[in-house]
N, C-alpha and C positions, 0 to 999 in steps of 0.2 A: 762704220755707220750702216749697220745691217738693215737691209730692206730698202735702202735709198738707191735710186736710179743714178747711173753715171753717164756722162757724155763721152764723146770720142777721145777727149784728152784726159780722161780718168777723173775729172771733177764731178761733183754732185750736180745732177740736172735740176733745173728750176721746176720741172714737173714733179719732183719728189717732195716739194714743200706744199703745205696746206695753203689754199687760197682763201680769199674772202668767201667764195661760194661754199667751200668746204666747211668753214666755221659757221656760216649761216645755216647750213644743213644740220650741223651738230646741235646748234642751239634750238633749231626747230624740232628735230626728232627727239631730243632729250629735254625739251622744255620743262616737263613736269619734274624730272629728277634734279635738274639744275636749279629750278626755282625752290625746290625743297631744301637743297643745300644752302641756297641764299637765305631762306627763311630760318633754318636752324641756326645759322651763324648770326644773323642780325636780330632775330627774335621778334621782328615786327613786319607785317605785310608790306607797308609802304617802303621801308628800308630794303626789304627783300627785292622789291621791284627795281629800285634804284641800283641795287647790287647786281642784279641780273643784267640790266642794261649796261652798266659799267664793265662788267665782266666780258660781255660780248664785244664791246668796243675795244677793250684791251687785247682780247684774243685776236681780233681782226687786224688791229693796227700795231701790235707788238712785234717782237723779233720773230723771224721766220722759224717754223718748226716743221718737222717731217709730217706727212699726211697721217701716218699711223699713230702719231702722238696727238692728233688734234683733240680727241675726246679728253684725254688726261690733261692736256694743256688748258682746255676750256674750264675744267673743274678748278685747276690751279688759278686761273684768272678770276674766277668767282671768289675763291678764298682770299686772294690778294685784295680784291675790291672790297670785300667785307671787312678786312682788317683796317683799311684806310677809312672806311665809312664809320665803323664802330669804335676803333681804337680801344680794343678790349683791355689792354694793360693799364688804362687810365681810370677804370671804374673801381669803385670801392667794393670790398668783399660783401658789404651789406646791401648791395644793389638789389632792388626788388623787381621781380618779374613784371613786365608791362602787361596790363590786362588785355590790351589789343592783341598781343601775341597769344595769350592764353585763350581768347575767344576763337582765334583762328585755328587752334590746335585740333578742334573737332572737325575741321574740313579735310583732314587727311584720312586715308582709309582706316577703317576701324582696327585693323590688325596692327597699325602703327600708332594709334592715338595715345596710348599710355606711355610709350617710349618717347614720342615727340613732346608730350607734356612734361615728362621728367627732364628732358634735355633743356627745354625752355625755362625750367625752374632754376637752372644753374646760373650763377653770375656770369657775365660775358666772358671773362678770361677762362673760366672753367669750361664754359660751353665750347669755346674755340679749341681749347686743349683736347677735349674729348672728341669732338667731331673730326679734327685734323688727325689725331693720332690713332683713334680706334676705328672710325668709319672710313676715313680717307687713307689710313695706313701710312702716314708720314712718320719718319723717324723722329725721336725726341730732339735730335740735333737739328734737323731741318725745321721742325716746328719752332724751336727756339730762335733760329735765324729769322724766320718769317715774322715772328711775333716780337722780335726785338728784345729778348731776354736771355739770361744765361741758361744753359742746359739744366743746371740744378734747379733754378727757379721754375723752369717749365715742368720738371719732374714732380716738384712739390704740388704745383697746381693740378697736373694731370691726376696725381694720386688723390688729391682732395675731391676732384670731380668724380672719380670712380667711387670714392667713399660715399659721397652724397647720393649718387645715383643708386648705389646699393640700398641705401635707406629708403629713397623714394620708391624704388621698385620692390622693396621688402626682400631683397636677396639675402640680408643678414639673418633672417628668421630661420631657425632650424639648422643653422650651420654651427657645429660644435666649436669651431675655432674662430668664429667671426667676431663675437663680442658686440657690445652696443655703444661703447664709449668712443669719442673722437680720438683719432690717433694724433700723435705729435707731428708737427710739420716736417715733411721729408720722409716720414716712415711709410712704408708701403702698406696697403690694406692687406688683410689676410688673403693668402694666395687663392684659396678655393673660391672666395667671393669675387675677387677680381677676375678670375678666369670665367666664372659664370656670367658676369656682367658683359665682358667682352664678347663671349660666344653668343649670348642672347641678342645683343644689339647688332652684331655682325650678321647674324642670320636674318634679321629683319631690316637690314640696311637697304637704302634705295637702290643699291647695286643689283638687287634681286629682280629689278624690273617691275616692281609693283606700280600699276597705273595710278596716277594721282589726279585729283580733281581740284587743283588749286589755281584759280584764275590769277592773272598777273595784276589785275586791279581789284582792290577790296571793295 
């Protein structure tokens, strides 16, 4: 357990674990980025606020974690709260984007507006798959466990999300091997397009520290 303090008997000291104050500080200092994560996952400002609050409660009252893991654990708590709140696997693939979420997309910094709007246009399961795997960098296996599906099913949904984002962001234009037709379920998008999408969104992800002006109450 690297970085953990030990007591005189060789066990882990209680001082090594994150406290309620530590998590409250994380949720205060990272309020904008954690709320954006909640918003992208839930797709609606009201649900995003509920997700944020539930995530904070889960982080504070859940199993103890080391202080250096507090920030990553807070993000995981947000994701788990969003999954319980939205139940993304139960939505139809024809789910229509909620206008309330679309209206609030223009509240994020202009550098992220196109990307946020594109993510919100995905159906819930695709949105969760993209945010968790590309922006939060969870493995396909871990995403499948959290979302309650098989790794293969998750791979299909993640592939479809990348495919649709490519069209929404016009990444397929001008790429000689991209094509314009939908791919069969389970088939990967053309490599160059997938790579461009991932690199583009990763460069503009909230992890870059972009200041947000998203109030917790709409």
